[in-house]
N, C-alpha and C positions, 0 to 999 in steps of 0.2 A: 602639382604632384612633386613629392620629394625626389631629388636626383642624387646620383652617386651611390645608389644601392646596388647590391649584387644579389639578384633573386633567381632562385631555381624553381622551375615549374615541372611537375611530374604528373602525368595523366595515366589513369588506370583503365585497362580494358574490362576488368572485373570478370574475366573468363567469358566474355560475350554479353554479360548483363548490361554493360555500357556500350561496348563497341558494336553490338548488333544493331543499335539504333542511332548512335552518335559516331561520326567519323573522327575517332580520337587523333589520328595522324594529322588530319586537317586542322583540328583544334590546336595541336602542338605547334604546327607550322604558323598558324595565324597569330598566336600570342608570342612567338619567338622574338618578334621585333618590338614588343611593348617596352617602354622606358624602364630600364633597370634589369631586364631579364637577360641573363648571361647563358642560361641553358634551359632547353625545353625538350623533354623526352616523354615517351610513353612506354608503359610496361604492361605485361599481361596481368600481373598481380603486384601492385605496389606494396602490399602487406607481406609479401614473401621475404624470406631471409636474404635471398640473392638480390632482390630489388632494393631492400633497405641498405644493404652493404654498398651497392652502387651509388645510392643517394648520399651515403656518408662519404664515399670517396669523392664525389662531386663537391660536397660541402667543404671538405678539407682542401681539395686540389684547386678549386676555383674561389676559395675564401668567401663563400656565400654568407650573407647576413640576413637573408629572408628566404622563406620556403612556402611554396603553394603546392598542395597535393589535391588533385581532383579525382575523387574516387566515390566510394559508397558513403553511407550515412556516418557522420562523426560519432554517433552513438556506438558504432562497432569498432572503429579504429582510431579515434582521436588520440587516445592515450598511447596506442602503439606508435603513432607517428611523433607524438611529443617526446617519447623516450628516445626514438631514433634521432630526432633533431638534437637532443642534448648529447647523445653519444657522438654526434658529428661536430659538436661545439657551438651550436646555435641555441640561443635562449628559446625555450619551448613555446613562449608566447609570441615569438616572431614567425611561427609556422601558422599558416592559414589553411583551413580545410574547406574545399568546395565540394558540394554534394552533387555529383553528376549522375548518380543512379536514381535515387528516389525523386529528386527535383528536376530531372531532365529526361534520361533515357526511358525510365519506366512510365513517365508521364506523357511521353510523346512517341509511343511505339508505332504509330501509323504515319509519322512524318519525320523521316530521317533527315531531310534537309533542314527543316525547322528545328529539330532537336540539336543538330550540329551548330546552327547559328546561335541557339540559346546557350549551348555549351561554351562557345567562344565568349559570349557576353558574360557568363557566370565566372569563367576563369579570369577574364579581364578585371572583373570586379574584385576577385581575390587578390590579383596582383596589385591593384590600387590600394587595397587595404594593407597588404604586406609592405608596400613601399613606405607606409606611414607608421608601421609598427615600431614599438620601442621595447627594450628588454624590461621584463617585469619579474618580481620576486614573490614567491608564494608567501602567504601570511602564516607565520608559525605561532600557534597558541599553546601555552602550557595547559595540561589537563589535570584535574583533581581526581584522584583514584577512588571516587565514591559514586554510587549509582542510586537513584530514586526509582523504585518500582511502584507504579500506581496501580493498585489492585492486588488483593491477596486471595485470588482464586487458584485453581490448579496451575495455570500457566504462570501467574505471578510468583507463587511460592517456589515452583520448580526453577524458574529463572533466577530468583534470588539466591537459591542454594548453589546454582552453577556459578553465579558471579562470586559468591563467597568462596567457592573452591579455587577461584583464580587469585584469591588474596585481596579482593576489593571489598571495601566497606559498602554495606547495602542498607538502605532505608526502605521500608515497605509502608505505604499509606493505603489503608483500606477504609472506604467510606462507611461501610456498615459496622455495627458494633461487634460483630463476630467475623473472623477470617474464615475463608473456605469457599466462598462463592456459591454458585448454584449447586455444586456437587456435595456440599458438606453433610446434607441429610439424606442422601440417596443410598439405596441398598445395592443389590446386584446390578452390575453395569456390563454392557457389551464392550469388548467381545469375549472377555475371559472371566466373567462372573466375579470380579473383584468388587468389594463393597466400597461405594463412593465415600461414605463416612470414614472408613478405615484409611483409604488413600489420603484423604485430607488430614486426618489426625496424625498419620505418620510424618507427613510433610511438616506440619506445625510443630511436632515434637522435635524434629531435626532443626527447624528454624530457631527454636528457643534455646537449643544447645550452642548455637554459633555466637561467638563473642562479637563477630563483625557484622551481625545482622540486628537491626532494630525494627520492631514491628509496631506500627501505630494503628489502632482501630478507632472507629468513629472519627476519622481524620479526612480532611478535605483541603485541597490546595486553594488558597485564596489570593496569593501573589506569586508572580514569577518574573524574574529579570535575568539578564546575563545572556550567555551564548555557549556554544559547544565548548566543553572543557571546563566551564565555570558558570554554572547556573546557580542563581540564588532563589530559593523557594521558601515560602511561608505556608505552613500547614496550620489549619485550625483543628485542634484535637479536643474532642469533647465540646462543651458549650463555650468555654472561655479561653483555654490555653492556646497560645500561639507558639509554634516551634519553627525556628529558623534553620534551614539546611543549605549547605553549599555542596553541589555535586557536579560531576563532569558529564554525566549522561542520564537519560531517563528512559525507562521502559514503560510503555502504556499498556497495561493488561487489565483494562476495565471490564472485560467480559461482555455479556449480552443480556437482554431481557427476553422473557418468553412472550410470544404473541398471545394477546388476550382477545378472544373472540367477542364480537359485538353481541348484544342481547338478541337472541333469536337466530344467530348464525349457527347453522347445523343444530338447531334446537338448544343452543347454549342458554342457560337460565332456567330450563326445565329441571325438575328434580330428577336426578339420575344421569344428567348430561354433564360431564366433567372434562377438563383438559388432562393430558397425560401427566404433567407435573402435579396436578391436584390428585390424580389417581395414585401416583406414586406416594404422595404424602400419607395416604391412609393404608395403601396396600403393602408398602414396605414395613409398616409397623405391625402387620398381622402375620400370624403363623397358622398353618392349617388351612381349612376351607375359607375361601374368600367371602367376605360379607360386606354389605353396604347398609349403614344405618341399622345394624342389628339383623338384617335379613340375608339369607344365603343368596349368592349370585350364581345363577345357572347359565345365563346368556349374556355375553359381552360383545358389543359391536365397536370396532375401532375404525375411525374415519381418518384417512391419511391426508396430508397436504392442506391442513387447515392453517391458513395464514401464510402459505408458501405457494409459489407458482400461480398467483392470482391473475385474473384478467381484469382490465379496466372496465367497469360498468358504472351505471348511475348509483348503485348501492355501494360500490367500491371505487371511489374516484382516485385514490392513491394506492394502487395495488402493490403488494410485495411480489415481484415477478421472479425472484431468485428461488433456487432450491436450497433448503436449509441443511442438506447433506446428512445430518445425523438422525433425522426423524425416522426414516425407514429402518435403520439399524436399531433404534430404540424400540420401535413398534414390534419388530420381529423378535427381538430379544425378550420383550415383555411377554410375547406369546409363549416362548419356551419356559419362562419363569412360571407362568400360569399353569402350563401343562405339568409342572413339577409339583403342584399343589394337590392335596387329596380331594376327593369328591368329583362329582360330574360337573364339568364346565364346558359349555360350547362357546367358541369364540369365532367371530367373523371379522375379517380384515378387508375393508373396502378401500381400494387404492386406485390411483391413476397409472403410476409406474412404480415398480419396486426397484429402488436404487441402492441395493445393498452391495456396494462395490468391494472388490478385493476379497479377503478372507471372510468378510461378513456374509457373503453368499451362503456359506455353510450354515449360518444361523437361520437364514430364511428356509433353506432346505430342511433343516431339523424341525422347524415350526410346522411346515406342511406335512412332513412325514408323521408327526405326532398328533395330527388331527385338526390343527387350525385351518379354517376355510378362508381362502383368499379370493375375492371377487373384484374384478376390474371394472371401474365405472368410466363412462365417457367424460372427456374434458369439459364438454359443454352441458353436461347433464349430471350434476352432482347429486349425491344422495340427499334425501330429506328426512327430517326427524319430527315425529308428531306424538303428542300425548293423547292417548285414547282411553276409553273406559277400561281397556284391558292392559293399560300401561304404555310404555314407550314402544313405538313402531318405527322402524327404519325402512324406507323404500329406496331401492337401488336398481338401476338397470345394469345387468351383468353383461359386459361385452363378450365374455367367453361363452355365454348362452344365447348369442345372437341378439343381444339387447333386450332380452326378456325382463320384465319388471318383477322384482322379488320383494316381498315384505318379510321383515325379520322382527320377531318379538324380542325385546331387549330389557334386561334388568338394569344394565348400565350401558351408556354410550360414552366412549372415550375419544375425545378429539385430539389427534396427534398434531400438536402445534409446533411451529418452527421458531427459529431465533429471529429477533429483531434488534436493531442497534440500541445500545444503551444510551439514554438521553442524559447528557451532562454538559449543558451549554457553557457553564462557567469554566470548566476545564478546557473545553475546546477553544474558547475565546482566549484564555490565558496562554495556551500552547500554540494557538494559531494553526491548528491542524485542519486540513480540508477533509471532506467526506465524499464518498462515492455516490453515484446516483441512487444507490440503495440505502444510503445513510450510514454505512459503516466507515471507519477511518480508512483513509486512502494511503496506500503505499506509493513510493516514488515510481517504481516500475514493477509490474506484476511478475516479470520473469528475471530481469537483471538486478533489481534492487527491491526484493519483495518484502523486507521488514524495515526499510528505511523510509523516512518521511521528508517532506520539503524543509523541515527544520532540522538542521544538522545537530546530531547528538540526541535526537528523540527517535525512539524505535518502537515498533508495534509488536505486541505479543498476544497470541491466542485469538479468541473469537471477537475481540474488539475490532478486528480487521475484516472479518467475514465469518459466516457460519462454518464451524469446524467441529470434528469429533474431538474427544479428549486427547487422543494420541496426536492428532494434527495440531491441536493447540500447544501441546508440550513441544512438538517439533519446531513450530514457529517461534516459540519462546526461546528455545535453545539457539535458533538461528539469530535472533535478536541479541542474545547474550554474546555470541561469537563476534558480532559486529561491535557491540558496546565494549566488550573486553579488549578486543584488538585495538580499539581506539584509545582506551585509557591506559593499557599496560605499557605503551610506548612512552607515555609521559608528555607527549605533545601531539598536535595535529597540524598538518599543513592545509591551508585554505586557499581557494582561488583568489588571485589578486584582481580579477575582472569585476571590479565593484565600482559603485558611484563615487565621485569626488566632487567637492564643493569649491567653487571659486569665491573665496570670502570677500573679495573686492566687489563682486556683483551682488552677492546675497544680501537681502534686506529682511529676511525672516518674515514670511507671510503664512507659514505652516501648510502650504499646499502640498509640499513634498511629504510632510509627515502624514497627511491624510491619505496620500496616494500609495504609500509604502505598505505592502501586505505583510511584511516581516517585522515591523517595528524597529527598523534599522536607523531611523532618523531621530535625532535629539536636538533640542535647542540649547545653545551654549552662548556665553558672553565672549565676544572677541573684540578686544579694544573697547571702543565706546559704543558698540552696537551688539545686537543679537543676531546670530547666524545659525544655519543648519550645520549639524555635525553628523557624519556617517559612522555608525558603529561597524567597523570593518568586519568583525566576526559574525555579524548578523546579516549583512548585505548579501544578496544573491546576484546582484548585477543585472536584474531583469529589466531595469531602466524605466519603471513606471513613473519615477520622480522626474525624469529628464524633460519630457514634453509638457508636463504640467507647470513647470517653473516659469513664471512670467518675466523673470529677469535673466533667463538663459545662464543660470549660475551653476548648473549641474551637468555632468558628463559621466560616461562610463568608460573605465579603462579597457582598452582593447576594442571598443566600439564607440570611439569618439565621434562627435559631430563631423569633424574634418574627415575621418575615415569613411563614415557613411555617405557623406556628400561625394567623396571621390569615387566610391563604389557605384553610386547612382550615375555619375558622369560617365564612368567606364562602361556601364551597361547601355547607356544611351548612344554610344558611338555606333556608327553604321557598320554592319557586319557584311563582309563580302566573301563568299565562298565560290570555289571553282564549279 
């Protein structure tokens, strides 16, 4: 272990979250004699202003060159303590965070002695790492003030306009031959009866006016290289044309697909059984009394949760277990729209749960008040649809009638289908974006970083991330815009220096690291008379997948070197003696 270091150790009570199960004073006393430690203290809240100032005073007064803080998760306060370290005059990468809450006290609430012993071992490991820490400098990358928006639906168009308002140049790539997404042909929409087609047209008209927005339709990404601040992208536009773009960030607003029922699912495939999108296609084009294939429609049955909240069965081995959020709103709003039409029309809405959250509840109330009949069916006993000599008959057990079986004669059966992830393997492979268990694009953290991805500079917008209403999609898009805009308007971005490094003397280029890296951060280069691995610093995340796979021990990760990890293991292995 390195000697001659001056390390300060500060241990947090976390208001009892740690100290109720770990004897923090005993931990502080036990590590006070570790090599290099010149001060060891405990605080009720190390994140408080007073505690931070005391630590700064100790850094300056004792001339500390290393810092160990044992507290809660680094996800909460790592950046707090990094800033504090810099204010005190220590390089922020010479501060080591030990998680005594999630990894110790909360994990061992029934064993205070064991938790205390483990706490001592964890802090010793942190000290061992700090004693071998070296100053590091953030990697600064210049950014190009241009953005590629992938997808020209509502969220993509709205995001592009917001980026344009910031003065950034914007390219929009839409895979279809027409922009507008799923909403472009829709009529009245919840919650305020705006015409979907009008909303899209207004956005497109505004996009076409902007000199700093270029819209490509029938366009698909076929190549991508580069990194945050400087991505190089090739689009195929039409059948032959290739367009080269250089952008600083990307917004992925690829939208969703509608669930397509299987043949026979709730009678789908029978004449008169349609999905809600199919129903809208012809109903929105009609005025006056509703007709289907030239015949007046008198009885309509809506079946909710088709393709959403499914259970795993032999017939459905890969269920969509999520709620699609917008379906209940769309169904109840359609009920109000139908009540506005002339003529006698009976409508029956068969549901599991009505999830018209927020102000959308008023639409549900209006639909009921105006005559739409809502019948709740059991989760395990869904309605059935049959074609009889008298036409379509829907059989349902109404929970509100004690489970009594009811048969409804129907001219039309409308299946209210949910959203499913849009399939685009080429794009996902190029961008290296992970998906959630439901198949939608995955954000970095659902609460703390809800529109960021594991790829720096690539952001999520709209229903590509998860089922959303139009308002929610626009909100998510604007959140992504704020992140991308904040990134590019500065003109540069600072990246973590905790990345892989190559020992060119040891490296013999076997390509194992290239295959192991999930971010494409390894390249082959010529070095002298041989070929070696090269780490693209702006792409590397420092997760270390390349390190153990290297047969020549030629790779290491800054801040987590083999020497540091070995020292931490040795420190943890030392016998712990408590009073």
